[in-house]
C-alpha positions as CSV (number, residue, x, y, z in Angstrom):
1,M,135.0,-157.7,88.4
2,N,135.8,-153.8,88.6
3,V,138.9,-151.3,89.6
4,L,138.0,-148.3,91.1
5,L,140.2,-145.1,90.2
6,L,141.0,-142.3,91.8
7,N,141.8,-139.3,90.3
8,G,144.2,-136.7,93.5
9,S,144.6,-133.8,91.0
10,P,142.6,-131.2,91.6
11,H,142.2,-130.2,87.6
12,T,139.5,-133.1,86.3
13,G,140.8,-133.3,83.0
14,G,144.5,-132.6,83.4
15,A,147.1,-135.3,83.1
16,G,146.3,-137.6,85.8
17,Y,143.2,-137.7,84.5
18,K,144.5,-138.8,80.8
19,A,146.9,-141.6,82.9
20,L,143.8,-142.9,84.1
21,A,141.8,-142.6,81.0
22,E,144.8,-144.8,78.9
23,M,144.3,-147.3,81.7
24,T,140.5,-147.4,81.4
25,G,140.4,-147.9,78.0
26,V,142.2,-151.4,78.5
27,F,140.7,-152.4,81.6
28,E,137.5,-152.3,79.2
29,K,138.5,-154.3,77.0
30,N,139.2,-157.1,79.2
31,G,136.1,-156.6,80.2
32,I,136.6,-155.1,83.7
33,E,134.6,-152.4,85.0
34,T,136.3,-149.2,86.6
35,E,134.1,-146.4,88.2
36,L,135.9,-142.5,88.5
37,V,136.1,-140.8,91.6
38,Q,137.3,-137.2,91.5
39,V,139.5,-136.3,94.9
40,G,141.7,-134.1,94.0
41,N,139.4,-130.5,93.9
42,K,137.3,-131.8,97.4
43,A,137.7,-131.0,100.2
44,V,139.3,-134.3,102.6
45,R,141.7,-133.1,106.5
46,G,143.7,-135.9,107.6
47,C,143.6,-138.1,110.2
48,I,142.9,-137.2,114.0
49,A,144.1,-140.5,115.8
50,C,140.4,-140.7,117.6
51,N,139.6,-144.5,116.9
52,Y,136.2,-143.5,116.4
53,C,136.7,-146.7,113.4
54,R,138.0,-149.0,115.5
55,E,134.4,-149.0,117.0
56,H,131.5,-147.7,114.4
57,G,134.1,-149.2,110.9
58,N,134.0,-145.6,109.8
59,C,135.4,-142.3,110.1
60,T,134.0,-140.0,112.4
61,F,134.7,-137.5,109.4
62,D,131.1,-137.9,107.4
63,D,132.8,-137.1,104.1
64,L,134.2,-138.4,100.4
65,V,136.4,-141.1,102.8
66,N,132.9,-142.7,103.8
67,E,131.6,-142.6,100.4
68,I,134.8,-144.6,99.0
69,A,134.3,-147.0,101.3
70,P,131.9,-149.5,99.9
71,K,133.2,-148.8,96.0
72,F,136.7,-149.8,97.8
73,E,135.2,-152.6,99.2
74,K,133.8,-154.0,96.6
75,A,136.7,-153.5,94.1
76,D,139.2,-155.4,93.2
77,G,141.5,-153.4,92.2
78,L,142.5,-149.9,93.3
79,V,144.4,-147.5,91.4
80,V,145.2,-144.1,92.7
81,S,147.0,-141.2,91.0
82,S,148.4,-137.8,92.2
83,P,150.7,-135.6,91.1
84,V,153.7,-133.9,92.6
85,Y,154.3,-131.4,94.9
86,Y,156.9,-130.8,96.4
87,A,158.6,-134.6,95.7
88,S,155.4,-136.0,97.3
89,A,152.1,-136.8,96.6
90,N,149.2,-133.8,96.9
91,A,147.7,-134.0,100.6
92,T,144.2,-134.3,99.5
93,M,145.4,-137.7,98.1
94,V,147.0,-138.4,101.3
95,A,144.7,-137.3,103.6
96,L,141.9,-139.7,102.1
97,L,144.5,-142.6,101.6
98,D,145.5,-142.5,105.6
99,R,141.7,-142.6,106.2
100,L,140.6,-144.7,103.7
101,F,142.8,-147.7,104.6
102,Y,143.3,-146.9,108.4
103,S,138.9,-146.4,109.2
104,T,137.7,-149.5,106.8
105,P,137.7,-152.5,108.6
106,F,137.1,-155.0,105.3
107,D,140.3,-157.6,104.5
108,K,141.7,-155.8,101.5
109,T,144.4,-158.9,100.8
110,M,144.7,-159.7,97.7
111,K,142.7,-156.4,96.1
112,V,145.5,-155.1,93.3
113,G,146.8,-151.6,94.2
114,A,148.3,-149.4,91.5
115,S,149.7,-146.2,91.6
116,V,150.1,-143.6,89.1
117,V,152.1,-140.3,89.4
118,T,151.9,-137.6,86.9
119,A,154.4,-134.3,87.0
120,R,156.0,-131.8,84.9
121,R,159.2,-132.9,85.4
122,G,160.5,-134.6,88.6
123,G,159.9,-136.1,92.5
124,L,158.1,-138.7,90.7
125,S,159.9,-141.9,92.2
126,A,159.4,-140.7,95.5
127,T,156.1,-140.2,95.2
128,F,155.2,-143.4,92.9
129,D,157.0,-145.0,96.2
130,E,155.0,-143.3,98.9
131,L,151.7,-144.6,97.5
132,N,152.9,-147.5,96.8
133,K,153.5,-148.3,100.6
134,Y,149.0,-148.4,101.4
135,F,149.7,-151.2,99.7
136,T,151.8,-153.3,100.8
137,I,150.6,-152.7,104.5
138,S,147.3,-154.3,103.8
139,G,148.7,-157.4,101.3
140,M,147.4,-156.0,98.3
141,P,149.6,-157.0,95.2
142,V,151.6,-154.8,93.7
143,A,151.0,-154.3,89.8
144,S,154.0,-152.8,87.5
145,G,154.4,-152.1,84.6
146,Q,157.0,-151.5,82.4
147,Y,158.7,-148.8,84.2
148,W,157.8,-146.8,87.0
149,N,154.1,-145.8,87.0
150,S,154.7,-142.3,85.7
151,L,153.5,-139.6,83.2
152,H,155.4,-136.8,82.0
153,G,153.4,-133.3,81.2
154,R,151.7,-129.6,82.9
155,N,148.2,-130.2,81.5
156,A,146.7,-133.4,79.4
157,D,148.0,-131.6,76.0
158,E,151.7,-131.8,76.8
159,A,150.8,-135.5,79.0
160,A,149.2,-136.5,75.5
161,E,153.3,-135.6,74.1
162,D,154.3,-138.3,76.3
163,L,154.0,-141.3,74.0
164,E,156.3,-143.1,76.3
165,G,154.6,-141.8,79.2
166,L,150.9,-143.3,78.0
167,Q,152.4,-147.2,76.3
168,I,153.5,-147.2,80.5
169,M,149.6,-146.7,81.6
170,R,148.6,-149.0,79.1
171,T,150.9,-152.0,79.6
172,L,150.1,-151.2,83.8
173,A,146.5,-151.4,82.6
174,E,146.8,-155.0,80.5
175,N,149.4,-156.4,83.4
176,M,146.9,-155.8,86.8
177,A,143.7,-157.2,84.7
178,F,145.8,-159.9,84.3
179,L,146.1,-159.6,87.7
180,I,142.6,-159.6,89.2
181,K,142.0,-162.5,86.9
182,S,144.5,-164.7,88.0
183,I,143.9,-163.7,91.6
184,A,140.5,-165.1,90.5
185,L,141.1,-168.0,89.5
186,G,143.3,-168.3,92.3
187,K,140.7,-167.6,94.7
188,E,138.4,-170.4,93.6
189,Q,141.3,-173.4,93.8
190,Y,143.1,-171.9,96.5
191,G,141.1,-169.7,98.7
192,I,143.3,-166.4,99.8
193,P,146.4,-166.3,102.0
194,Q,145.9,-168.0,105.9
195,K,146.7,-165.4,108.4
196,E,148.8,-165.9,111.1
197,E,147.3,-163.7,114.1
198,T,149.3,-159.7,114.3
199,V,151.9,-160.0,116.7
200,Y,152.9,-156.3,117.4
201,T,156.1,-155.9,119.4
202,N,156.8,-152.6,120.8
203,F,159.9,-151.4,120.8
204,I,159.5,-149.4,124.1
205,R,159.0,-150.8,127.1
């Protein structure tokens, strides 16, 4: 079993990395492999709605999105971490997730998702809600902790002083590990839920 972690911060060793590192230690203790991909310092453009991916199974822009896609397909869980910019996730992470989720044809059902947000002070819950929407539209169970998954601090040193935030990260990772293991057992015995054919309703005729 393995978890893919995406660090949306442009600072490779910042508060976001501190949050993910705290989680990684828990995953390793639970025998779950991890891979961390640095996203926030890369040039990632947004989706242009060309639908190239619908015919080819990958995005027309051959960049980090197509590099991450097979890692995401293999993973049992996905953690996305973003700093808070103007009470929202940073643009690089949003652009990547828009294209990653839209362009990948594989079934994401029962992959476990978790979002982690960092900020000096405010906008955390709005960003947390924003990131979770990628999971819930894809049939992915969302792992929860003991509070909204947030860590305060402008950098790793300040984040290290947020003892409650670090505990939240560890609790989140423990719960996510349990959920991943439980789903694996459930798949063996019951398979995954059967899906109806998708119905699309348009309100403009």
